[in-house]
Every structure is written in C-alpha cells, then in structure tokens.
N, C-alpha and C positions, 0 to 999 in steps of 0.2 A: 460281636455277633461272629459266629462261626459259619463257615460255608459248606460244612460236611452235610447238612440235611439236604443240599441241593444236589446230591449225587445222582439219583434217578432222574431228577428234574433236568439236569444238565445234559444228561445222555439223550433224553427225549428231545431236546432242542438240537443237539448235533445230528442226531437223525433227521430232524426237520431240515437243516442245512443241507445235508446231502440229499434228501428227496426233492427239495426244491431246485438244488443244482441239476440233478438229473432229468427232471421234467421239464424244466426250462430248455435245457440243451436239446432233448429230443424234440419238443415242440418247434423250437426255432430251426432247428436242422431240417427237420421234416418240412417246415413251410418253405425253406429256402430251396429244398429239393423239388418241392411241388411248383413253386414259382419258376424254376428254370426248366423243368422237363415236361410241364404239363402238356405241351405241345406233341410230345412223343411218349406215349404211355409205355411202350417197351423200354425206352431208356430211363424212364422214371422208375420202373420196377427194378431195372437193373443197378440203379444207383442206390436203392434201398437195400439190396442185397449185399452190394459190395459199396459201403459207404465212404470209401477211401479211394475209389476209383477216379483217376484222371483220364482226360481224353487222349486216345491214342493219336499220334502225329506221324505223318509219312512225308515223303519228299515228293514234290511235283516237278516234272521235267518237261518244258514247253518247247515245241518246234514250230515256228511261224515262218512261212515263206514270205521273203521280202519284196520278191518280183511277182508279176502278175501271172508269169508262166510258170509258177511253181508246181511241182507235182504233189500228187496225193500220197500221203505216208500210209505205211502198213499198219493196221491195227493189231495191237498186242493184247494178249489175254493175260491176266494175272493169276498167280498161283496163291493159294491161301495158306499162311503159315500160322502156327499155332501162336497165339498171342502170349506174350511175355518171354519168348525165346529170343525172337529176332526182331528188330524193327523193320517193317516193310517201307522201301523207298519207291515212290511213285513216279512214273514218267508221263508226262502229258504232253502230247504232241499236237500242233495246230498248223495246218497247211492252207494258207490264205493270202489275201492281198496284205499289202502294208497296212491299210487302214483297219483290217481285220485284227491285227496284232494289237493295235492301239485300243480298239473297242473292247476286245477281251481283256486287257490289263485294266481298262476303265471299270468294267463290271466287276472284277475281282477286287478293285479298289473299294467299290461301294460295298461289296460284300464283307470285306475285312477279315477273311479267314486263310490268308495265304502269306507266308514269310518267304520272300525270294532270297536266293543264295546268289552270291556274286561269283559267276563263272569266268571273270576276267580279273582276277585279284592283282595279276602282273601288268595290266594294261594302264597306262596313265589316263587320268580322267580327261585329259585334253586329246587323247587320241581315240576315244570311243565313237561309236558310230553316229549316235544321236546327240553329240556335244553342241553342234550348231543350233539345235532345236532348244537345249536347255539354256544355252546363252541367250536366245531370244526370249525365252521365259522370264529370265532374270533381267533382261533389260526392260520387259513389261512390268515386272515387280518394281523395279526402280522408278518407273514413271509414275505407277500407282501410289508409291510411297510418296512421291513428290506431290501428287494431287491431293493424298490424305494430309501431309503437312500444311498445305495451303487452306485446306478446308478447316483444320484444327485452328489455324492462325485467325481465321474470321469467325470462329465459334459457330459454325454451321452445324446442325446435327445431322449425323449419317444415319440414313434410313436402314434399318436392320429388321426385315420381315421375317427372319428365321428361315428362308427359303434355302434348299440346298440343291442347286441346279446340277445337271449332269454335266461330265466333262464334255467340253464342245469338241466337235470333230476337227481334225487338223486343218482342214480347209478354213475355218473360222479364225484360225490364227491370225491369218492376214487381214481380216476385217478388225479383229481387236487391235493388232498393231497399229493399223491406220488411225483407228479412233483415239488410242492412247496418244499416238504422235500427233495428232491433231489438237488434241487437249493441251498436251505439254507446251507445243509451239505457241499456242495460243495464250496460254498462262504465263509463259516466259515474255511473250511480246507485251502483254498487259502489264506484267510486273516491271519490265524495262521501261514502259511509257510512264507508268505510275511513279517510278523511281526518278525519272527524269523531271517530271512535273513537280514531284515534291522537292526535289533539289532547287529547282527554279523558284518554286514557292518559298522554301526557306531563304535563299539569296534575297528575294524581294522583300521578305519579312524583316531579315536582318537590315536591309538598306532602309527601309520604313523606320525602324527603331533608331538608326544612325542619323538620319535626318531629323528625327524629332529630338534626339538627345542633343545633337550638336547646335541645333537651333537655340536650346536653352543655355548651352555654353557660351554662344556668341551674345545672346541677349544679356547674359549676366556680366560678360566682359564689357559690353557697350554701356551697361548701367554704371559699372565702376569708373570707366572711362569718363563719362559725363559727369559724375560725382567728383572726380579728381580735377576737372577743368573749373568748376566751381569753387573747390577747395584744394588750393596748392599744398596745403599742409599734409593732406592726405597721400600726395604723390611723393612728397619727401619721406614719408613714414615707409612707403613701399618700394624705395630705392633697392633695398636688397641688404646682403650681409655687409658689404663694403660700406654702405651708407652708415650703418649703425656703428661701425667702428670709427668712422670719421668724426662723430659726434662725441667720441670718449674724451674727456678732459686729461685723461692720463696720457694720451700719445704725444710724443714730442714733435718738434718742428720738421725734422727729416720724413718722419712717418706721415705728417700731414701733407708734405709735398707728394708723396708717393700715392697717398689716397686721392688726391687731385688728379693725379694722371689716370687712375683707374675709374675715377667718376667721368672724366672726360670721354675715355674709351666707352664706358657703358652708355653715355648719352648718345654717343654716335651709333652704337648697335640699337638702341632704343629707336633711332630715326629710320633704321633700315627695315624693310617688310618681313614678317614672319611667315614660315611655311608650315603646314600641318599635314599629318596623314590620320585618317578615321578607320576604323574597322571593328570587328568583333572578336572576341577570344573566350575561351572557356573560363568560367568564374574561378575555378581552383588554380588557374594558372596566373592570376593577376598578381599576387604578392612576388612571385619569381620574375615575372615579367617586368615589374616596376624595378626591382633591384638591379636586373641586367641593364636596362636603360640607364639607370644611375651611374652604374660603374663604367660602361662603355662610352657613354657620352660626357662622363664627368660632371654631372649635374647641369649641362647646358641645354636640357630639354625640359619641357613642362607637360606632365601627363594628367589628364582629367578622364574619369571613368565612372559609368553609371550602370547598375544592374538591369538587365531585361526581366521584368517581373514574371510575365507568363513563360513556362518552360517551352523550348522548342522542340519539334520532332526531328529524330534523325532520319533521313530519307532512306537509308539502307536498313538498319535494324528496327526501326520505329520506336526506339526508346526515347525517354524525355532527356533533354540535355539542357543545362543552365549555362547561359553566356552573359557577358556584360559587353557594352560599347565603351570604346576608348577613343580618345582623340590626343596625339601628341603633336606640340608646338616645339619648332626648331627653326634655326637659322643657317643657310648654307646647304649645299648640294652634299657635302661630306656627311654631314650629321643626316640628311635624309637617307643617303645610301646605308649608313649604320642601322638607322631605325628601321628601314625596310628589311635588312637582313635579320635583325633581331625578330621581327614580326613573323617572317617565314620560319625562323628556327622554333617559335612557340606556336606554330600552326594556326596563327591568327589570320582571319580573313580580311583584307582590305577592300575598301569600296571608295569610288570617287565621291567627293563631297563638294559642292561649288561653294565659292567664297561669299557670293552675295546671297542676300536673303531672299531676292526675287527668284533667283535661279534655283534656290533650295525648295521654296514653296512649289515652283513649277515642276520640279522632278518629284516632289511628294505626291502631287496630284496624278501625275503619270504613273508612278509606283502603286498607289492605291487602285488606280482603274485595272492595271495589269493583274494585281492580286485577286480583284473580283472575277476577272476572266477567268484566272487560274482555278479558282474555287469551283466555278462552274465546269470546267473541264475536268477537274478531279472528281467532282461528284458524279459525272456521267461515266468515267473510268471505273469508279468504284462499284457503281451500279452494274456496269458490264461484267466486272469481276465476279460480283456477287451472283449474278444470273448463271455465269458458266459454273461456278463452283456448287451451286444449288443443284443444277442439273446433274453434275458429277456425283454429288453426295447421294442422290438417289440409288445410283447403280454401283457405287464403288465397292460396296460389301461383296455384291454378286460377282463384280469383275475379279476381285481378290480370290474368291473360290475357284472361279474358272481358270485363272492363270496358275494357281497353286496346284490344282488337279493335273493340268497339262504338264507342268514341270515334273510332278511326281511320277506321271506315267512315262514320261521321256527318261527319267532318272532311272525307273525300273527297267525299261527297254534296254538301257546301257549296260545292264548286268546280264543281259542275254548273250548268247553265243552263236556265232554263225556255223552251220554245218559245212561238210566238205563240199557241197555243191554251190555254196554261197547263195543259196536261195532261201534257206529256212533259219529262222531264229530259234534258237535252243535255250531254254530256260530250266532251272530246278527251284522248287521251293517246298518247304514244309507245310503240311496242311493237316487238320484233323480228320482221321478216318470217319468219324461219324458224320461229318459235313461233305463228304465227296460227292454226293448226289447234288447237293446245293452249288458246289463248285462247278460241276458238269452243266447244270442249268445255267449258270452265269456265263460260261464259256459259249453255250448255245445262244444265250441272248445277244452276246457280243458279235457272234458270226452273223446272227440275222440283222442285227443293227447296222453292221458294215455292208450288208448286201452281198456277202460272199457266199458262194456255192460249195466251199471245202468246210467240212465239219471239223471239230476239234476232237483230238484223240487224247484219252487219258491212260497213262501206263504207270504201273507200280514197279518200283524198283526195290531191291534188298540192299541194306547197307548196316554195316555195324557202328556207324557214327550214332553217338547218343542224340536223340531228338531233343527239341527244346521242350520245356514244361508248360503246359496250357491247362490253366485252372479258370474255368468260366466263372465269372462273378457278376454280381449286380450291385446297385447302388448301397444295399445294405451290407453285403459281404465284402465289398471292395476294400474297406478301410482295415478290416481284420485280416485280410490277405496281405495288405501293404505292410502290416506290422510283422507278419511271418517272413515276406520277401527282404525286409530291411535286416534280417538276421542272415539270409541266404536262400536263394531260390532252390526249391526241392528238386533233387534229380528226378530224371524221367521215371514215372510211375511209383515214386516214393510215397509214403503216407504223409498226407498234407495236414499240419497241425491246425490250420485256419478254422475248421468247423468247430473244433474243440475250444479254440481261443475265443469263439464269439461268447461262450459262457464262462470259461474259467478266467479269462482277462478282467472282466467287469466285476466278477465275484471276489477275487483276490483284492482288487482296487477297493472294493467296499468293505472288505474286513479291515483294511487299514484306515479308511475314510469313514467309518460308520456313524453317521449323524443324520438322522432322518430330516432335520431342517435343511442342512446343507445338501443333502441329496436331493430334496425337493426343488431347491433353487437351480441346482445343475440341471435336473431333469426338464425343468420348465424352460430354461434357456435352450436346450437341445430341441425341446418339443416346438418352440417358437422356429428355429431354424428349419426343422423338418416340415412345418406347415407351410413355410413361405420359401421353400428350396427352390421352385421354379423361377420365382422373382429373383432370388438372391444369387442364383447360379448365373443369371444374365448380367449381373453387375460384379463380377469377378474382377478385381484389380491386381495391382502388384504388391499388395500387402500380404506377404507370406504369413504372418501370424493369423490373420482372419481366414486366409485360405486353408491354413492348417485346421482351425477350429471347425469350419464349415465342412471340409472333407471328413472330418471324424465325428460328425453330429450323431450318427446312430450309436457310436461308441460311447459318446458323452450321455447319450439317453439310457443306455443300458448301464453305465456306471451309476448314474443318478438314480435309476430304480432299484439296484442292488444296494446302493447306499441307504435308500429309505428302509429297505428290508433289514439290513444288518443294523441301522440305527434303532428300529423298533425292537430288535433283539437285545441290543444294548441297553435300550429304554434311554436314549439319548437323543434329545431334540434341542439343538443349540445350547449343550452343555445341561439342560434340565430334563427331568424325568416326568412320565405321564402316569398318573395313578387312575387308571381306567377301571380295573377291576377290583380294586380295593387290596391294601397289603396284607399279606399272610401273618404279618407280625403285630402284636398288639401290646401294650403296657398299660398298667393301672397306677403309674407313678403320679403323685400329686404335689411334688415339691416345688420349689421356685423354679422360675425359668433360668436357663444359662447353665444348669448343672448337667454333667455328662453322666450317663447311666448305661450300665452293661445288661443286655437282654440276653437271657438265658433260653436257648431254644427249647429246653423241657417245659419252660413255663409259658413263654411269649409267642411261640410258633405253633400254629394250628394244623401242622402235618400236610397241608395241601399247598402245593407251590403256586406261585403267580401264573395265572393261565398262559400269558405269552410274554417272553422277555424276562429281563432281570427285575426283581422286585423294586419298586421305587423307594423302599426304605433305605436301600443301600446309598441313595444320593445324600442322605443326612449322616450316614455313618463315618466315623474317622478311620475305619479300616477298609474303606471302599476301594482304595488302590491295591491293597492286599488281596481282596476277593477278585477284582477283575483281572488283576495280573495272573493270578492262578488259572482262571478260566481261559483267557486269551492266549497265554503261552502253551497250555496243552493243546488247545484249539489249533494253534499254529503247527504244533508238531503232527497232529493228527492229519490236517489238510496237506501239509508238505509230503509227508510219507505216502499219503493216498495219491497224490499227483504224480510222485516219482515212480510209485508202482505202475500207475497208469502208462507213464511214459515208456517204461521197460516192456510193459504188455504191448504196446503198439510196436515195438520193435520185432515182436513175433510176426506180425503182419508183413513187415518187409521182408523178413527171412523167408516166409512161406511163399510170397509173391515172386520173389527173385530166386525161388528154388535153392536155397542155401541151407540144407538140413544140418550141415556141420556147424553153423553159426547158432542154430537152434540148441544144439546139444551143448557146444563149448562156450556159448555166451548167454543166451537168453535164460537157460535154466540155472546156471550157477549164479548169475546176476539176481535172479529173482530170489533164489534161496538165500544168498548173502544179504540182500536188503530186508527180507522177511525175518531172518534169524535175528537180526539186530534191532531194527527199528520197528518192524512189524509186531515184533513181541513187546516192544515198548508201548506201542498203541494199545495192545491188548490190556498192559498193566494199567494204563490211564483209565480205561473203561472200568476195570475190575475196582480200582480204587474209588471210581466215582459211585459204584453201585453197591459196594460191600461195606463201606465206612460212613458213619454218621457222627454227630456231635458227641455221643457217648464213647465212641472208639476213636476219636480224633487222635489220642495220645499214642496209641499203637500203629497208626496208619504208616504204610511203607513209605519211605523216601525213594522216589523213581531215580533220581540222579544218582544217589550213592548206591542204590541197589544195582543200577547198570554197570557201575564202575566195579563193584564187588563181583558181578557176574563173570567179567574178564579176569578178575584177579583170584576167582575161586575161593573167595572169602564169604563165609556165612556165620557171622558172630551172633551170640544169643542177645547180647546187650550192646547198645541200647536197642529198645524194642523196634524203633522205625527201621533197623538194619537187619533184624532177623527175618528168617523165611516166614511167609504168611500163608503158605499152603503146602500140602503134603508133597513130598517128591520134588520140591523147588530146586534143591540143590543138583539132583540128577538131571532134571530136564534142562536147566540152564547150562550145565556142564556140556550136554549133549548138543545144545545149540551152538556153543562156542567151538566145540570141535568141528561140527558141519560147516560153521563159518569159515574156519581156517582151511578146511579142506576145499572149501571153493576156490581159494586163491591159486594153489597149484592147478586146479581143474580148468580155470580160466587161462592160466599162464603157459601151460605145457601141453595140454592135449590138442588143441587146435594147430599149432605149428607141426606137431608130430604127425597128425592125421593128414595134414596137406602135404607133407613129405611123402608119405606113403602113397597118397593119391597120384602124385607127380611121378613116382618111380613105376607105379603100375601102368600109368598113361604111357611112359616112356618104352616100357617093356612090350605093351601090346602093339605099338607103333613099330618097334624094331622086328618083332615077329611077323607082322603082316608085310613089311618091306622084304624081308629075307625069303619068306616062303612064297609069296604071290608074285613078286617081281614086277614084270611089265603088266600083270594082270590088273593092277590097281589102276593105272591109266587107262587101260582097255575098258574097265567097267564104268570108269568116269565117262568116257566118250560115249559108251553104250546108253548111259542114262541120259545123257544130253540129247543124242539122237533120237532115243525112244519118245521123249516128250515131244520133239519136234518144234517147240514153241518156248524152249528155255531161253534161247538167245533174245528173242524178241521181248519176252515179258519180264524177265528178271534181269536187271542191270546192277551189278555189284560196283559200289562207289565208296571210295574212301576206306578200304579195308586195311587196317593196320596189322601188322605182325604181332603175335602174342609176345609180351615180355618174358624174358628169361626167369627161371625160378631161382630165388635167392634165399636159401633157407636162413641166413644170418639176419637179413633184413626184416623176414617175417618174424622171426624171435624178437627183435628189437621192438618192432611195431606192436606186437602182442603184449610184451612186457610193459610199454608205455600205456597202452589201453588198459590193462589190468590194473596198474598202480593208479592211474587217473580214476578209474571207476571206484576202486576201494576207497580212496581218499575222498572222492567227490560225494560219497553216500554220506559222510560224516559232515563235510562242510556244507553240502547243500542242505542237510537237515538242520543244521545250525542257522544257514541263511534264511529258512523259512520262519525264524523267530523275528524277523523284521515285520511280520504281520503284526505280531504283538506290539512290537517297539513303536511302530508307526501309529498304530491305533492309540496307544497311550498317550503318544505326544499330541496327537490330534485333539484327543478328549481333554487334555490338560490346558492346551492353548485356548480352546474353545471356552473353558470354564474360568481360565484366568480373564480372558476378555470380557466375559459376562461380569465377572467379580470387580474388575478394575474400572470398567466403563458403564454397563447398563445399570448396575446396582446403585450408582450415584443417583441417576434419575428416579429410580423407583423407591428410593428411601425418602424423597422429599414428598410433602404432602401440600394439598391445596393448590392454589394457583402456581405456586413456585414449583410444584412437580410437574404440572403441564409445561412451564417454561424450560425446565431443565430437560424434560423429554423431548421438546422441540429441538433443543441444541445438541443433546448428546446423541439421539438416535442415529442421525445421519453420520456421525462419527463412527459409532458402532457398527452401522451397515456397510460403510466403506472398508473398515478394517476387516470386517467378517468377509467380503467379497475379495478383497486384494490378498489378505493373509491366509484365511483359512480355505477359501474356494480356490483361488488361483494358485498361490504358492504351495499350500498344503497339498492341493489337488495335483499339481505338477510333480511333486516329490513322490506321492503315492503312484502316480501313473509310471513314472521311471522306475520305482521298485517293483511294480508288478511286470513291467517289460523285463527287467532283469530276471524275475522268477522264471518267466516263460523261456527266455533265451538261453540261460544258463541251465537252472535247475531242471526244467521240464523237457526242452527240445534236445539237449545233449544226450538223453538216454535213448534216442531213436532216430534222430533227424540229422542227416548229413549236410544237406544245403549246397550241394556242390553242382546243382544244374544251372542252366541258363533259360530266360524267359523266352516264351514264344511271343514274338513281336510281328504281327502280321502287317502287311501292306494295306494300310487302312486310311481312307480320305478322311474319316470322323478324327482320327488321331492326329493326322497331319494338319488339319484346320484348327483343331483345339490348340496346337502347340505352335501356331503361326507359321506353318510351312517348313519347320525345321526337320531335317532327315537325319 
C-alpha cells in the first residue's frame, strides 16, 4: 500500500495536533492564573496582559530597639522608580521593645514572604547577640528528640492533629525548658531504675538456670557413682587413658611398672575432693572456651555445659541473647585460679553454687521468690514509664513546632545588626513589591501582640544588586517549575518557561510514548494519587522514589492524558488498532488464506480518509513501519522546528523588557531569519509534499533530504525526477534563501560588537565633554538635586552598588563569535535531535508489539478450557512485563528525552538561568524540612 493518498489527511491531523496543543495550553495557563490571582482582580488582569511577568522583589531593612528606652525612628518616604530600570531596595524600621522584634519576626515567619539578608557575615556564629537563646533551643530540641526516641521504642503513636500553634513568647521558653527538663530527668531515672532491675532480673534468671542445670549434673554423677559401687567393672573401664594402656598385652614389663606408678597416683587424686566453678557464657563462645581450658589446664579439668533454651534479654539494648550454663571441675587452687582468669577473659559470669543438694534447693526457692518480686516491680516501672510517654506523645508534635519556631526566630534575629546607638536592631530582606501591604499588616500585628506603642516603619531602598527570582506556584504548577529550576533559576524578570512546559513537556513525552492503553494506566495511577493526595501527603516517608512520583503526580496525569490522545492518533492500544469507523480500504480477493496481496489505491481506496487517526488496515500491512516512519519522522521535524522558533520568539520578550534594542537587531532578527530560511522552508516543503502528491504521482515526488542538500550545493539536476525542481522559480528562490542564510552569520558575528564599541566611545566622549565644560557644576547640581528633594537621604538608601566593568572589545568579539557559532551549529544539531521523537515512538511501538506477539498471543491461540488455563497463567506475566518494561522503563526513557529537548533544544534559545531563588523566611518550609535552616 502507498501512503501518498494520505497527504491531505495527514495535514489535517497535524493541524489538529497544533490546535489541541494551543487550546490546552491556553486553558490550563488561564486556569492557573485565575487560581492564583482571583483574590486580586487588578493583578489578575495584569498577568493576562503580561503572561511572563514575575513578581517584583525589593529589600527590607528592619530597625528594632532592643532596650525599653528606644527612640522613635524618622519615617521615610519612598520614591517611585520606573519598573524595569532599577530594582528598588526597601528599608523597614521598627522601634519597640525586645519582645516586639521577636513578635514581628514571628508574624513574618507565618506570612513567609520575606527573605532576610545576613548583615553580619564576618561575625562568628558563637559571637552573635542571640547565640545563648539559640543554644537553649538546641538543648530543648535534643531533649525532645530523646523523648521521641523513647516513644518510638515503646511503639506509642504520637498524636498529630495538624495544629500549627503560633510561636510562643520568649517568656514561655522558661516554662518549656522546665517541662522538658522534668520529663528528661524523669525518663532517665525511670530508664536507670528499669535497667538496674532488668540487670538484677537477668542475674537471678541466670542463677536459676545454673542451679537447675548443676542439679542435673550432680544427680547424673551420683547415679554413675552408685552404679560403679554395685559393679566394679564399670569403675575399671572409667579409669582413663592410662588404664587403657595398662591393659594392653603388647606393653613390656618396664612399662607395666610405670603404669602402676601412674595408677597409684591417680587413685590418690581420686581420693582428694574436687572443686568446681559454675557460670553462664554466650553460646557462640563455648567452642573457643573449651579449647582454651584444655590447653591451659592440660586436660586436667572436666567441663559440662547445657544450653539455656529461652533467649535472655539484654538489660541495656533490649536485644535477645543466647547463653549456656557451664560447670568446670578441677583439683587444686592453681587450676582454680587459671579457670577463673579464663572465665574473665571470655566474659563469662560466675555464680556461687552450693555443694549440697539441700543448700541448692533452698537457694532455688529464694531465687524464685526474688524473681517474682522483681517481675512485680518491673511491671509497675513499665506502667509508669508508659504513662509518662503517653502523656508526652500527646504534645510532642506541638512542642517540636514551638521550639523550631523559636529557634528560627532567634536565628533570624542573629542576622540583624545594631545601629550606632546600640538600641535598634537593623535588618534587610527581600520581599515582593505586590505583598508590601501584607508585610506591613504583619508588622502591625506583631507590634500589637507585643503590647508595644512604637509602630513599624517600612522604607524602600535603591540597589543595583540583582534580586532573587520569585515565581509563585501552586500544587499543580510546582512540579513543572521544579523541572525548569533544575536546569537553572531564571534571572530576575526573565521569561519563565514553566507555563509553556505545562503543555509542551507532556505533549512531547506523549509523542514518544503514544499508546492509548499505556497512557490510560499511567493517567489512572496519577488520578489515584491526586484523589488521595491529602491522605498520601501525611504519610510521606524516606522513600525518595515514591516521593518523586507523588510530587510529580500532575505531570504523570498530563503525560497519561496526552499519551491517550497520541495513541488514538497512532491508533495504537497495547500494540493493537481499533476499527471504530470502518476502514477506508476494501478488497474483493477470494483466494485462500495466508497469501499476501497488494492493494492498489486506485481500486481499493474509497478516497475518504479514516475519520480519526491512522487507518486500522495498516496494522495488517507488511509496510506498516515504512508508512509510520515517514509520518513520525516528518512530524518530529515539524514539531522541533516550531518549538525552536517559539523559543527564539520568546527571546524577543526578554530583549524588549530589558530594553536591549541592539539584541533585537543583531540577534533576534538574524536568528529567526537563519532558522526560517533553512528549516522553516523545509517544514513548508513537507506540507507541500503531503498536499500535492498522491499515489499516481508518487514516483516523481521530491526527496526532501536530497533536495535540502542540493539547495546548498546550488545543484538542480533534471534526472532523476525526485531531484528535479518541482515548482517554477525554485532554483532562484532557494539560491536567495542560501544567500540570506549566509549573510545572517556576519550579521550576528560582527554588527553587535561594532555597535557596542561605538556606543561606548560615544558615552566616553559625552562624559569627557561634560566634565571639561561644566567643572564643579556637576557636583553642585547633584547637591542641589538632593537638597531640593529634602527626603532623598531618608527614603533612598543605596546598597551594594558595584562599579561598572571596563569595556573590553576583544572579549566581546570572542563572546559573540562563540555565541554565533554555537547557534548556527545548534540549529542543525537540535533539529536532528528532535528525531528522537520518531525513534522513541518507533521503539515503544515495536516493544509493545513484540511483547504481545511473544507472550499474549500464546494464550489467545489456545481454545476451550486450555485457553482459559493459559490465559490465567500468561496474563499476569504479560501485565507485569507491560508495567515494568513499557510503563516504567520506557516511560522513564521518554521522560528523560523530553527533559533533554526542553533543557537543550528549547530553553537555550532564550533562557539564561543565571538567577537565584527567592527563599523566604517561612515557618511552613522550616517545619516541612525538620527545622533545617
């Protein structure tokens, strides 16, 4: 089958792609804007007019009196500067009592819109004013962690009501410290008593087992002794090694005399009393212990050991330990000393064991009585410990919040500076311009809460320091903004790619992952996380993989929805096609099954394309890959060129906002012409080939790749037909495009450095003329301006103004040359890089088809009950492979490739990413990350 009849049909579907793309982008972006700015209609309208506008940020300077006798600061008026030329720096002064400063910072922490700057960078952390308060907070945190550890050890649930109490006033720190000190001391005392009781209980338990086991040893020995008295032959057999040697008939007379002496000595030793030591040792040390006894005592000891069946509890760690009871028999004090030292070396515990049975029985009764008493005391101790921990578990979450808030406040106050009178605390911080009113209200609430009569004063300052970048997000846009920030944070007021990434990222992912069945499973998983996000968010653990999936649940949802759409366009559902509307191809072939036939579009195609997506007949054709490759390859080029042009177009917004007309003339215009003359023209040729050639003219259809090469070689042969020009004036027009394309290179390379040099020389000339002709008039005019305003000193404070760098023409030339070469080469390499859309889509489709053919078809071919049995066995295997290989692995691959297309091919056309994030002082952030600062 030929694909040329689908020219108009494919162009319609490509326009459908673009229309869906734009409509979804507009709807989601406007929804996000409404959700963020509905509370302020004017800001909402402003955001619609300027969709790439970031929040303006200024610096706040805080002055807080530390003593009660502090004076009232002078109010300062602010001057409005034109937005975009210079960033305003704000000064905020507050003159109040010490608690007023604490209360104001507490309110700002609850608000979370202020990023404080450290005004004491050269001061050691241990030399700052509130270091003692910070240490007290750290000590309270240590005590709370100790209590938390004990609570978790007893598996007591900690009550978390979700309450977020306000930071307590400084006076409450003493009460909190007293409470934590009391709980810690009580827990340490309880733990010490419990440990002592458990150690005593362990000793008594070991002694109980020793008495029981040694009694068995002695009863066994007494039984053998009684048996030996009634049967002397048994005694002779148990004489030992020397006795065995004496009975040997091969020993001569001299040896027999020696054996007799040994027997006499042995009998003498047998008549002397035996000593013994009993104790407990770890079970794994028994073999080494026995070998050491044998070697040191030279076999003159007798060891008996028995295992203690129930494991014992370690009184310190609470772990189970396995021990054995041993008893060692010996003769003489020297052997006794050796055995005792060996026991000490192996950390064996020795216990006194009476020699008589009556004494052992009496001691056993006393041990059992003491064990029962200890069990009662241990139970009462555990009950008391449990009650204390349960009471602490009800409040420990709230205590953690309070302590971390106090610590954060004092840590922030350490960043403040004292004025010359040593009465006022001064601080500077960045804050959004749009939220200045809310910040003033927070300061007012802090002042009222502290009972101070001195109001807060907010002053704006002028600075040339670049402010941090603040992009306000919600739970939907947060993940997309994180993708952009992972590449680099936008410079202040630079175009933010995140709103466009909301649509382009899942769309390009879906082009590579196009399967309606797989997309449905992905969207279903994301929808489950979204519907249960409140429950799942409270159960966040340390599993980074799960946290990543949960944080990107809205990305996964859009990727799944777009994959369903592209899968329907590809007509691919688990590698199968859907014949919903009926195929546009038909055949009257009546031959036997299994034969391959060729369908001629002139006879078998009804001239009306399949209403939506690819015709299902291609699922059965042998040249399916040829057809889909042609479609997806051209579609990849079109999407790539469109996105790159869009990226170059966004650079125009940056140039206009930062008022750089030279960049518009020397970069934006030649870059757009260069890209359009080369690949924009190629996109037009793709549409022309789709719309002007069908099956009857397929043989003379132009080859786009060869035609593009011949365009740069100025080569236009008449034969073969696919290389010949196919419209009038093609050679002249393409030659004109090549000339314009090459002219853009020196335009980008030379014009901008030359114009910058001329501008610098003109500025230097004007500055010299003004200095020579005006003389002291310059300084006089500046003083006059300041005195005329009368409020310049008070309202505008310049901070961090750095001298401008010297103009170096050679550096500018080198930089521009690198930029030009990089852009020209990247236009070619980036366009080729977008072919990964086609490659990944082909790989995903083929893997899905292979998995269906090699696995699922086995069960579908079986009939009857065997088919049900095979389906029951094979379907789980196919489902597991589909999820692990096609959804997880292939999804991750498509995700990474979509990420690369946005970071490298799209964002480098307009996005610098040289800024730094606005990280406000926020209690919410501090509590989420466990108090890390």
